MOPAC internal coordinates of N, CA, C and O (Angstrom, degrees):
PM7 1SCF
backbone

  N    0.0000 0     0.00 0     0.00 0    0    0    0
  C    1.4573 1     0.00 0     0.00 0    1    0    0
  C    1.5260 1   110.22 1     0.00 0    2    1    0
  O    1.2310 1   120.89 1   140.27 1    3    2    1
  N    1.3278 1   115.91 1   -39.73 1    3    2    1
  C    1.4594 1   120.36 1   179.75 1    5    3    2
  C    1.5257 1   111.01 1   -62.64 1    6    5    3
  O    1.2310 1   120.63 1   142.84 1    7    6    5
  N    1.3519 1   116.41 1   -37.16 1    7    6    5
  C    1.4584 1   120.15 1   178.56 1    9    7    6
  C    1.5174 1   110.85 1   -64.95 1   10    9    7
  O    1.2310 1   120.55 1   141.45 1   11   10    9
  N    1.3468 1   116.55 1   -38.55 1   11   10    9
  C    1.4632 1   119.60 1   179.40 1   13   11   10
  C    1.5187 1   110.90 1   -65.56 1   14   13   11
  O    1.2310 1   120.42 1   139.91 1   15   14   13
  N    1.3450 1   116.80 1   -40.09 1   15   14   13
  C    1.4587 1   119.76 1   178.72 1   17   15   14
  C    1.5257 1   110.17 1   -65.73 1   18   17   15
  O    1.2310 1   120.57 1   139.50 1   19   18   17
  N    1.3309 1   116.51 1   -40.50 1   19   18   17
  C    1.4591 1   119.72 1   177.10 1   21   19   18
  C    1.5071 1   111.73 1   -63.17 1   22   21   19
  O    1.2310 1   120.60 1   141.48 1   23   22   21
  N    1.3261 1   116.46 1   -38.52 1   23   22   21
  C    1.4650 1   120.89 1   178.71 1   25   23   22
  C    1.5193 1   110.05 1   -67.69 1   26   25   23
  O    1.2310 1   120.07 1   139.67 1   27   26   25
  N    1.3437 1   117.47 1   -40.33 1   27   26   25
  C    1.4602 1   120.23 1   178.08 1   29   27   26
  C    1.5211 1   109.81 1   -61.80 1   30   29   27
  O    1.2310 1   120.55 1   138.40 1   31   30   29
  N    1.3236 1   116.56 1   -41.60 1   31   30   29
  C    1.4549 1   119.49 1   178.48 1   33   31   30
  C    1.5152 1   111.15 1   -64.13 1   34   33   31
  O    1.2310 1   119.98 1   142.95 1   35   34   33
  N    1.3409 1   117.64 1   -37.05 1   35   34   33
  C    1.4527 1   120.64 1   176.72 1   37   35   34
  C    1.5202 1   110.69 1   -64.11 1   38   37   35
  O    1.2310 1   120.75 1   136.28 1   39   38   37
  N    1.3249 1   116.17 1   -43.72 1   39   38   37
  C    1.4716 1   119.61 1   179.01 1   41   39   38
  C    1.5206 1   110.80 1   -60.98 1   42   41   39
  O    1.2310 1   121.23 1   136.20 1   43   42   41
  N    1.3235 1   115.25 1   -43.80 1   43   42   41
  C    1.4542 1   120.15 1  -179.92 1   45   43   42
  C    1.5285 1   110.16 1   -64.68 1   46   45   43
  O    1.2310 1   120.72 1   138.18 1   47   46   45
  N    1.3197 1   116.22 1   -41.82 1   47   46   45
  C    1.4589 1   120.60 1   179.05 1   49   47   46
  C    1.5196 1   110.92 1   -63.95 1   50   49   47
  O    1.2310 1   120.23 1   138.51 1   51   50   49
  N    1.3176 1   117.17 1   -41.49 1   51   50   49
  C    1.4605 1   121.18 1   178.71 1   53   51   50
  C    1.5252 1   110.04 1   -60.96 1   54   53   51
  O    1.2310 1   120.12 1   134.70 1   55   54   53
  N    1.3252 1   117.37 1   -45.30 1   55   54   53
  C    1.4700 1   120.62 1  -179.85 1   57   55   54
  C    1.5222 1   111.55 1   -63.48 1   58   57   55
  O    1.2310 1   120.21 1   137.45 1   59   58   57
  N    1.3318 1   117.21 1   -42.55 1   59   58   57
  C    1.4577 1   120.16 1   179.40 1   61   59   58
  C    1.5251 1   110.98 1   -66.50 1   62   61   59
  O    1.2310 1   120.84 1   142.39 1   63   62   61
  N    1.3248 1   115.99 1   -37.61 1   63   62   61
  C    1.4567 1   120.21 1   179.61 1   65   63   62
  C    1.5214 1   110.83 1   -66.30 1   66   65   63
  O    1.2310 1   120.30 1   143.24 1   67   66   65
  N    1.3317 1   117.03 1   -36.76 1   67   66   65
  C    1.4582 1   120.44 1   177.63 1   69   67   66
  C    1.5285 1   110.55 1   -62.18 1   70   69   67
  O    1.2310 1   120.43 1   142.04 1   71   70   69
  N    1.3155 1   116.79 1   -37.96 1   71   70   69
  C    1.4669 1   120.57 1   178.04 1   73   71   70
  C    1.5237 1   110.27 1   -64.50 1   74   73   71
  O    1.2310 1   120.62 1   137.36 1   75   74   73
  N    1.3274 1   116.43 1   -42.64 1   75   74   73
  C    1.4669 1   120.48 1   179.22 1   77   75   74
  C    1.5282 1   110.34 1   -63.22 1   78   77   75
  O    1.2310 1   120.72 1   137.16 1   79   78   77
  N    1.3145 1   116.23 1   -42.84 1   79   78   77
  C    1.4690 1   120.38 1   178.90 1   81   79   78
  C    1.5283 1   110.18 1   -61.56 1   82   81   79
  O    1.2310 1   120.19 1   134.99 1   83   82   81
  N    1.3175 1   117.24 1   -45.01 1   83   82   81
  C    1.4681 1   120.55 1   179.85 1   85   83   82
  C    1.5282 1   110.99 1   -62.38 1   86   85   83
  O    1.2310 1   120.38 1   138.32 1   87   86   85
  N    1.3287 1   116.89 1   -41.68 1   87   86   85
  C    1.4642 1   120.35 1   178.54 1   89   87   86
  C    1.5305 1   111.08 1   -64.70 1   90   89   87
  O    1.2310 1   120.59 1   140.30 1   91   90   89
  N    1.3205 1   116.48 1   -39.70 1   91   90   89
  C    1.4634 1   120.33 1   179.36 1   93   91   90
  C    1.5237 1   110.80 1   -66.03 1   94   93   91
  O    1.2310 1   120.80 1   138.97 1   95   94   93
  N    1.3303 1   116.07 1   -41.03 1   95   94   93
  C    1.4675 1   118.92 1   176.88 1   97   95   94
  C    1.5238 1   111.00 1   -61.45 1   98   97   95
  O    1.2310 1   120.45 1   138.23 1   99   98   97
  N    1.3127 1   116.75 1   -41.77 1   99   98   97
  C    1.4674 1   120.60 1   178.99 1  101   99   98
  C    1.5310 1   110.64 1   -63.16 1  102  101   99
  O    1.2310 1   120.47 1   139.46 1  103  102  101
  N    1.3201 1   116.70 1   -40.54 1  103  102  101
  C    1.4635 1   120.87 1   178.59 1  105  103  102
  C    1.5225 1   111.10 1   -64.43 1  106  105  103
  O    1.2310 1   120.64 1   137.79 1  107  106  105
  N    1.3364 1   116.39 1   -42.21 1  107  106  105
  C    1.4615 1   119.84 1   178.65 1  109  107  106
  C    1.5292 1   111.29 1   -63.37 1  110  109  107
  O    1.2310 1   120.38 1   139.24 1  111  110  109
  N    1.3160 1   116.88 1   -40.76 1  111  110  109
  C    1.4673 1   120.27 1   178.77 1  113  111  110
  C    1.5262 1   111.06 1   -66.42 1  114  113  111
  O    1.2310 1   120.70 1   142.99 1  115  114  113
  N    1.3323 1   116.27 1   -37.01 1  115  114  113
  C    1.4658 1   120.10 1  -178.48 1  117  115  114
  C    1.5200 1   111.49 1   -69.13 1  118  117  115
  O    1.2310 1   119.98 1   149.30 1  119  118  117
  N    1.3227 1   117.64 1   -30.70 1  119  118  117
  C    1.4640 1   120.40 1  -178.43 1  121  119  118
  C    1.5275 1   112.61 1   -96.91 1  122  121  119
  O    1.2310 1   120.17 1  -171.66 1  123  122  121
  N    1.3195 1   117.27 1     8.34 1  123  122  121
  C    1.4679 1   120.97 1  -176.21 1  125  123  122
  C    1.5315 1   112.23 1   -62.12 1  126  125  123
  O    1.2310 1   119.92 1   146.21 1  127  126  125
  N    1.3129 1   117.77 1   -33.79 1  127  126  125
  C    1.4621 1   121.04 1  -177.16 1  129  127  126
  C    1.5219 1   112.91 1   -88.48 1  130  129  127
  O    1.2310 1   120.19 1   172.42 1  131  130  129
  N    1.3060 1   117.25 1    -7.58 1  131  130  129
  C    1.4553 1   120.98 1   179.97 1  133  131  130
  C    1.5272 1   108.98 1   -75.31 1  134  133  131
  O    1.2310 1   120.53 1   -46.07 1  135  134  133
  N    1.3194 1   116.59 1   133.93 1  135  134  133
  C    1.4604 1   121.23 1  -176.62 1  137  135  134
  C    1.5125 1   112.47 1   -85.25 1  138  137  135
  O    1.2310 1   121.61 1    -1.73 1  139  138  137
  N    1.2878 1   114.52 1   178.27 1  139  138  137
  C    1.4521 1   121.30 1   176.72 1  141  139  138
  C    1.5115 1   111.11 1   115.37 1  142  141  139
  O    1.2310 1   121.77 1   -48.16 1  143  142  141
  N    1.3207 1   114.21 1   131.84 1  143  142  141
  C    1.4616 1   119.50 1  -178.54 1  145  143  142
  C    1.5210 1   111.29 1   -68.03 1  146  145  143
  O    1.2310 1   120.39 1   138.04 1  147  146  145
  N    1.3211 1   116.86 1   -41.96 1  147  146  145
  C    1.4664 1   121.18 1  -179.10 1  149  147  146
  C    1.5253 1   110.48 1   -63.60 1  150  149  147
  O    1.2310 1   120.34 1   138.91 1  151  150  149
  N    1.3158 1   116.96 1   -41.09 1  151  150  149
  C    1.4600 1   121.38 1   179.38 1  153  151  150
  C    1.5310 1   110.69 1   -65.65 1  154  153  151
  O    1.2310 1   120.22 1   141.62 1  155  154  153
  N    1.3173 1   117.19 1   -38.38 1  155  154  153
  C    1.4612 1   120.72 1   177.97 1  157  155  154
  C    1.5235 1   110.60 1   -64.87 1  158  157  155
  O    1.2310 1   120.61 1   141.89 1  159  158  157
  N    1.3149 1   116.44 1   -38.11 1  159  158  157
  C    1.4689 1   121.15 1   178.38 1  161  159  158
  C    1.5299 1   110.91 1   -65.83 1  162  161  159
  O    1.2310 1   120.74 1   135.63 1  163  162  161
  N    1.3099 1   116.20 1   -44.37 1  163  162  161
  C    1.4669 1   120.70 1   178.94 1  165  163  162
  C    1.5275 1   110.08 1   -65.22 1  166  165  163
  O    1.2310 1   120.45 1   139.65 1  167  166  165
  N    1.3265 1   116.74 1   -40.35 1  167  166  165
  C    1.4548 1   121.41 1   178.55 1  169  167  166
  C    1.5360 1   110.73 1   -61.95 1  170  169  167
  O    1.2310 1   120.50 1   138.58 1  171  170  169
  N    1.3299 1   116.64 1   -41.42 1  171  170  169
  C    1.4677 1   120.50 1   179.23 1  173  171  170
  C    1.5357 1   110.74 1   -64.02 1  174  173  171
  O    1.2310 1   120.61 1   137.78 1  175  174  173
  N    1.3304 1   116.44 1   -42.22 1  175  174  173
  C    1.4702 1   120.03 1   177.47 1  177  175  174
  C    1.5217 1   110.74 1   -62.93 1  178  177  175
  O    1.2310 1   120.79 1   138.24 1  179  178  177
  N    1.3181 1   116.10 1   -41.76 1  179  178  177
  C    1.4685 1   120.28 1  -179.44 1  181  179  178
  C    1.5219 1   110.82 1   -65.23 1  182  181  179
  O    1.2310 1   120.21 1   140.18 1  183  182  181
  N    1.3124 1   117.20 1   -39.82 1  183  182  181
  C    1.4621 1   120.76 1   178.78 1  185  183  182
  C    1.5189 1   111.00 1   -64.44 1  186  185  183
  O    1.2310 1   120.48 1   138.91 1  187  186  185
  N    1.3275 1   116.68 1   -41.09 1  187  186  185
  C    1.4671 1   120.45 1   178.28 1  189  187  186
  C    1.5281 1   110.49 1   -65.14 1  190  189  187
  O    1.2310 1   120.29 1   136.23 1  191  190  189
  N    1.3156 1   117.04 1   -43.77 1  191  190  189
  C    1.4736 1   120.83 1   177.88 1  193  191  190
  C    1.5195 1   110.37 1   -62.29 1  194  193  191
  O    1.2310 1   120.72 1   142.89 1  195  194  193
  N    1.3088 1   116.24 1   -37.11 1  195  194  193
  C    1.4576 1   121.24 1   179.06 1  197  195  194
  C    1.5254 1   110.89 1   -64.81 1  198  197  195
  O    1.2310 1   120.26 1   138.99 1  199  198  197
  N    1.3342 1   117.11 1   -41.01 1  199  198  197
  C    1.4605 1   120.35 1   177.53 1  201  199  198
  C    1.5246 1   110.97 1   -61.52 1  202  201  199
  O    1.2310 1   120.70 1   135.69 1  203  202  201
  N    1.3254 1   116.26 1   -44.31 1  203  202  201
  C    1.4688 1   120.93 1   179.41 1  205  203  202
  C    1.5254 1   110.12 1   -64.12 1  206  205  203
  O    1.2310 1   120.53 1   137.29 1  207  206  205
  N    1.3180 1   116.59 1   -42.71 1  207  206  205
  C    1.4684 1   120.85 1  -179.14 1  209  207  206
  C    1.5257 1   110.72 1   -64.19 1  210  209  207
  O    1.2310 1   120.33 1   137.58 1  211  210  209
  N    1.3229 1   116.97 1   -42.42 1  211  210  209
  C    1.4698 1   120.36 1   178.87 1  213  211  210
  C    1.5228 1   110.93 1   -62.29 1  214  213  211
  O    1.2310 1   120.91 1   139.46 1  215  214  213
  N    1.3099 1   115.87 1   -40.54 1  215  214  213
  C    1.4648 1   120.08 1   179.04 1  217  215  214
  C    1.5204 1   110.93 1   -63.81 1  218  217  215
  O    1.2310 1   120.42 1   134.72 1  219  218  217
  N    1.3213 1   116.80 1   -45.28 1  219  218  217
  C    1.4638 1   119.70 1  -178.81 1  221  219  218
  C    1.5261 1   111.48 1   -68.46 1  222  221  219
  O    1.2310 1   119.53 1   145.33 1  223  222  221
  N    1.3105 1   118.51 1   -34.67 1  223  222  221
  C    1.4621 1   120.57 1   179.88 1  225  223  222
  C    1.5229 1   109.89 1   -70.98 1  226  225  223
  O    1.2310 1   120.32 1   145.26 1  227  226  225
  N    1.3253 1   117.00 1   -34.74 1  227  226  225
  C    1.4640 1   120.14 1   176.65 1  229  227  226
  C    1.5250 1   110.27 1   -65.02 1  230  229  227
  O    1.2310 1   120.79 1   138.18 1  231  230  229
  N    1.3364 1   116.10 1   -41.82 1  231  230  229
  C    1.4663 1   120.31 1   177.87 1  233  231  230
  C    1.5205 1   111.21 1   -63.76 1  234  233  231
  O    1.2310 1   120.39 1   136.55 1  235  234  233
  N    1.3242 1   116.86 1   -43.45 1  235  234  233
  C    1.4676 1   120.80 1   179.98 1  237  235  234
  C    1.5271 1   110.63 1   -64.37 1  238  237  235
  O    1.2310 1   120.67 1   140.29 1  239  238  237
  N    1.3136 1   116.33 1   -39.71 1  239  238  237
  C    1.4591 1   120.50 1   179.82 1  241  239  238
  C    1.5306 1   110.59 1   -65.28 1  242  241  239
  O    1.2310 1   120.65 1   139.80 1  243  242  241
  N    1.3237 1   116.37 1   -40.20 1  243  242  241
  C    1.4624 1   120.27 1   178.26 1  245  243  242
  C    1.5322 1   110.62 1   -64.78 1  246  245  243
  O    1.2310 1   120.43 1   140.87 1  247  246  245
  N    1.3278 1   116.78 1   -39.13 1  247  246  245
  C    1.4636 1   120.95 1   178.74 1  249  247  246
  C    1.5270 1   111.00 1   -64.84 1  250  249  247
  O    1.2310 1   120.38 1   136.01 1  251  250  249
  N    1.3167 1   116.88 1   -43.99 1  251  250  249
  C    1.4645 1   120.81 1   178.66 1  253  251  250
  C    1.5246 1   110.22 1   -62.13 1  254  253  251
  O    1.2310 1   120.10 1   137.59 1  255  254  253
  N    1.3078 1   117.41 1   -42.41 1  255  254  253
  C    1.4584 1   121.69 1   179.20 1  257  255  254
  C    1.5254 1   111.05 1   -63.46 1  258  257  255
  O    1.2310 1   120.37 1   136.99 1  259  258  257
  N    1.3215 1   116.91 1   -43.01 1  259  258  257
  C    1.4706 1   120.70 1   179.29 1  261  259  258
  C    1.5253 1   110.98 1   -64.02 1  262  261  259
  O    1.2310 1   120.16 1   137.47 1  263  262  261
  N    1.3243 1   117.30 1   -42.53 1  263  262  261
  C    1.4749 1   120.58 1   179.05 1  265  263  262
  C    1.5250 1   111.44 1   -65.88 1  266  265  263
  O    1.2310 1   120.48 1   141.36 1  267  266  265
  N    1.3165 1   116.69 1   -38.64 1  267  266  265
  C    1.4567 1   120.49 1   178.72 1  269  267  266
  C    1.5190 1   110.76 1   -64.28 1  270  269  267
  O    1.2310 1   120.63 1   136.54 1  271  270  269
  N    1.3226 1   116.39 1   -43.46 1  271  270  269
  C    1.4658 1   120.03 1   178.15 1  273  271  270
  C    1.5223 1   111.11 1   -64.06 1  274  273  271
  O    1.2310 1   120.13 1   140.30 1  275  274  273
  N    1.3294 1   117.36 1   -39.70 1  275  274  273
  C    1.4656 1   121.21 1   179.31 1  277  275  274
  C    1.5321 1   110.79 1   -65.23 1  278  277  275
  O    1.2310 1   120.35 1   138.47 1  279  278  277
  N    1.3270 1   116.94 1   -41.53 1  279  278  277
  C    1.4583 1   120.52 1   178.87 1  281  279  278
  C    1.5264 1   110.90 1   -65.62 1  282  281  279
  O    1.2310 1   120.24 1   139.15 1  283  282  281
  N    1.3177 1   117.14 1   -40.85 1  283  282  281
  C    1.4682 1   120.46 1   178.84 1  285  283  282
  C    1.5207 1   110.82 1   -65.14 1  286  285  283
  O    1.2310 1   120.48 1   139.80 1  287  286  285
  N    1.3178 1   116.69 1   -40.20 1  287  286  285
  C    1.4595 1   120.45 1   179.31 1  289  287  286
  C    1.5318 1   110.78 1   -66.51 1  290  289  287
  O    1.2310 1   120.22 1   138.11 1  291  290  289
  N    1.3340 1   117.18 1   -41.89 1  291  290  289
  C    1.4655 1   120.93 1   178.70 1  293  291  290
  C    1.5263 1   110.67 1   -64.03 1  294  293  291
  O    1.2310 1   120.25 1   139.29 1  295  294  293
  N    1.3113 1   117.12 1   -40.71 1  295  294  293
  C    1.4622 1   121.01 1   177.98 1  297  295  294
  C    1.5177 1   110.63 1   -64.64 1  298  297  295
  O    1.2310 1   120.38 1   135.62 1  299  298  297
  N    1.3112 1   116.88 1   -44.38 1  299  298  297
  C    1.4593 1   121.35 1   179.13 1  301  299  298
  C    1.5288 1   110.99 1   -61.09 1  302  301  299
  O    1.2310 1   120.43 1   136.60 1  303  302  301
  N    1.3105 1   116.78 1   -43.40 1  303  302  301
  C    1.4657 1   121.35 1   178.79 1  305  303  302
  C    1.5215 1   110.73 1   -62.71 1  306  305  303
  O    1.2310 1   120.61 1   134.25 1  307  306  305
  N    1.3270 1   116.43 1   -45.75 1  307  306  305
  C    1.4703 1   120.34 1  -179.42 1  309  307  306
  C    1.5299 1   111.08 1   -61.55 1  310  309  307
  O    1.2310 1   120.55 1   135.16 1  311  310  309
  N    1.3131 1   116.56 1   -44.84 1  311  310  309
  C    1.4641 1   120.37 1  -178.68 1  313  311  310
  C    1.5286 1   110.57 1   -64.30 1  314  313  311
  O    1.2310 1   120.02 1   141.48 1  315  314  313
  N    1.3194 1   117.56 1   -38.52 1  315  314  313
  C    1.4667 1   119.84 1   178.85 1  317  315  314
  C    1.5302 1   111.94 1   -70.37 1  318  317  315
  O    1.2310 1   120.10 1   146.99 1  319  318  317
  N    1.3153 1   117.42 1   -33.01 1  319  318  317
  C    1.4568 1   120.99 1  -179.99 1  321  319  318
  C    1.5317 1   112.22 1   -81.18 1  322  321  319
  O    1.2310 1   120.00 1   152.76 1  323  322  321
  N    1.3137 1   117.61 1   -27.24 1  323  322  321
  C    1.4645 1   122.79 1  -176.51 1  325  323  322
  C    1.5277 1   110.98 1  -132.23 1  326  325  323
  O    1.2310 1   119.65 1  -114.75 1  327  326  325
  N    1.3226 1   118.27 1    65.25 1  327  326  325
  C    1.4674 1   118.47 1  -174.85 1  329  327  326
  C    1.5275 1   113.39 1   -65.92 1  330  329  327
  O    1.2310 1   119.68 1   142.67 1  331  330  329
  N    1.3273 1   118.22 1   -37.33 1  331  330  329
  C    1.4566 1   119.42 1  -177.66 1  333  331  330
  C    1.5185 1   111.78 1   -72.29 1  334  333  331
  O    1.2310 1   120.14 1   142.54 1  335  334  333
  N    1.3090 1   117.33 1   -37.46 1  335  334  333
  C    1.4728 1   119.84 1   176.19 1  337  335  334
  C    1.5219 1   109.93 1   -63.59 1  338  337  335
  O    1.2310 1   120.92 1   136.31 1  339  338  337
  N    1.3207 1   115.85 1   -43.69 1  339  338  337
  C    1.4620 1   120.16 1  -179.88 1  341  339  338
  C    1.5260 1   110.84 1   -62.42 1  342  341  339
  O    1.2310 1   120.94 1   136.69 1  343  342  341
  N    1.3192 1   115.81 1   -43.31 1  343  342  341
  C    1.4557 1   120.19 1   179.06 1  345  343  342
  C    1.5216 1   110.89 1   -63.69 1  346  345  343
  O    1.2310 1   120.72 1   139.00 1  347  346  345
  N    1.3368 1   116.23 1   -41.00 1  347  346  345
  C    1.4698 1   120.41 1   177.87 1  349  347  346
  C    1.5152 1   111.92 1   -63.35 1  350  349  347
  O    1.2310 1   120.59 1   139.04 1  351  350  349
  N    1.3179 1   116.47 1   -40.96 1  351  350  349
  C    1.4550 1   120.68 1   179.35 1  353  351  350
  C    1.5268 1   110.83 1   -64.53 1  354  353  351
  O    1.2310 1   120.75 1   133.65 1  355  354  353
  N    1.3182 1   116.18 1   -46.35 1  355  354  353
  C    1.4677 1   120.28 1  -179.73 1  357  355  354
  C    1.5251 1   110.65 1   -63.41 1  358  357  355
  O    1.2310 1   120.46 1   140.01 1  359  358  357
  N    1.3366 1   116.72 1   -39.99 1  359  358  357
  C    1.4713 1   120.21 1   178.48 1  361  359  358
  C    1.5240 1   110.19 1   -64.39 1  362  361  359
  O    1.2310 1   120.24 1   139.15 1  363  362  361
  N    1.3301 1   117.15 1   -40.85 1  363  362  361
  C    1.4681 1   120.74 1   178.87 1  365  363  362
  C    1.5185 1   111.54 1   -62.47 1  366  365  363
  O    1.2310 1   120.84 1   135.58 1  367  366  365
  N    1.3053 1   116.01 1   -44.42 1  367  366  365
  C    1.4651 1   120.21 1   178.37 1  369  367  366
  C    1.5302 1   109.90 1   -62.60 1  370  369  367
  O    1.2310 1   120.43 1   138.99 1  371  370  369
  N    1.3192 1   116.77 1   -41.01 1  371  370  369
  C    1.4655 1   120.55 1   178.32 1  373  371  370
  C    1.5200 1   112.33 1   -62.82 1  374  373  371
  O    1.2310 1   120.45 1   139.68 1  375  374  373
  N    1.3167 1   116.75 1   -40.32 1  375  374  373
  C    1.4733 1   120.39 1   178.50 1  377  375  374
  C    1.5208 1   110.33 1   -65.11 1  378  377  375
  O    1.2310 1   120.19 1   135.13 1  379  378  377
  N    1.3201 1   117.24 1   -44.87 1  379  378  377
  C    1.4731 1   120.51 1  -179.95 1  381  379  378
  C    1.5251 1   110.29 1   -62.13 1  382  381  379
  O    1.2310 1   120.13 1   135.80 1  383  382  381
  N    1.3059 1   117.37 1   -44.20 1  383  382  381
  C    1.4735 1   120.01 1   178.49 1  385  383  382
  C    1.5285 1   110.24 1   -63.65 1  386  385  383
  O    1.2310 1   120.57 1   138.34 1  387  386  385
  N    1.3358 1   116.51 1   -41.66 1  387  386  385
  C    1.4653 1   119.98 1   177.87 1  389  387  386
  C    1.5125 1   112.23 1   -61.36 1  390  389  387
  O    1.2310 1   120.21 1   138.81 1  391  390  389
  N    1.3325 1   117.21 1   -41.19 1  391  390  389
  C    1.4692 1   120.42 1   178.20 1  393  391  390
  C    1.5185 1   110.89 1   -65.58 1  394  393  391
  O    1.2310 1   120.15 1   138.35 1  395  394  393
  N    1.3116 1   117.31 1   -41.65 1  395  394  393
  C    1.4655 1   120.69 1   179.59 1  397  395  394
  C    1.5289 1   111.11 1   -64.65 1  398  397  395
  O    1.2310 1   120.39 1   139.00 1  399  398  397
  N    1.3148 1   116.86 1   -41.00 1  399  398  397
  C    1.4577 1   119.57 1   178.54 1  401  399  398
  C    1.5245 1   110.69 1   -68.51 1  402  401  399
  O    1.2310 1   120.52 1   142.16 1  403  402  401
  N    1.3327 1   116.61 1   -37.84 1  403  402  401
  C    1.4561 1   120.91 1  -179.80 1  405  403  402
  C    1.5140 1   113.80 1   -65.94 1  406  405  403
  O    1.2310 1   119.99 1   155.18 1  407  406  405
  N    1.3197 1   117.62 1   -24.82 1  407  406  405
  C    1.4700 1   121.43 1   179.48 1  409  407  406
  C    1.5088 1   112.69 1   -67.74 1  410  409  407
  O    1.2310 1   120.26 1   152.07 1  411  410  409
  N    1.2996 1   117.11 1   -27.93 1  411  410  409
  C    1.4644 1   120.84 1  -175.75 1  413  411  410
  C    1.4604 1   108.29 1   -73.49 1  414  413  411
  O    1.2310 1   120.10 1   180.00 1  415  414  413

């Protein structure tokens, strides 16, 4: 369960980071016509940082996707090897949820 929460946080972080990258790209495009040597230097640094950030976010996204596929495959294998245990577990969870809802 802890791994799933960590993965959800990674997914959320990746999505938020993509928004930041898009905003930074828009800012760089908006200031492209503005003159000044210092501004050009800062813009070049920002573009380089953006390239590095995009690369790292792509790697992180690929890792999350690979882990998700591995978890789904492991779950599928377990359910196929232990169908009655899986059914019992799901039924137990359903009963507990039903009891909790019935209390209200």
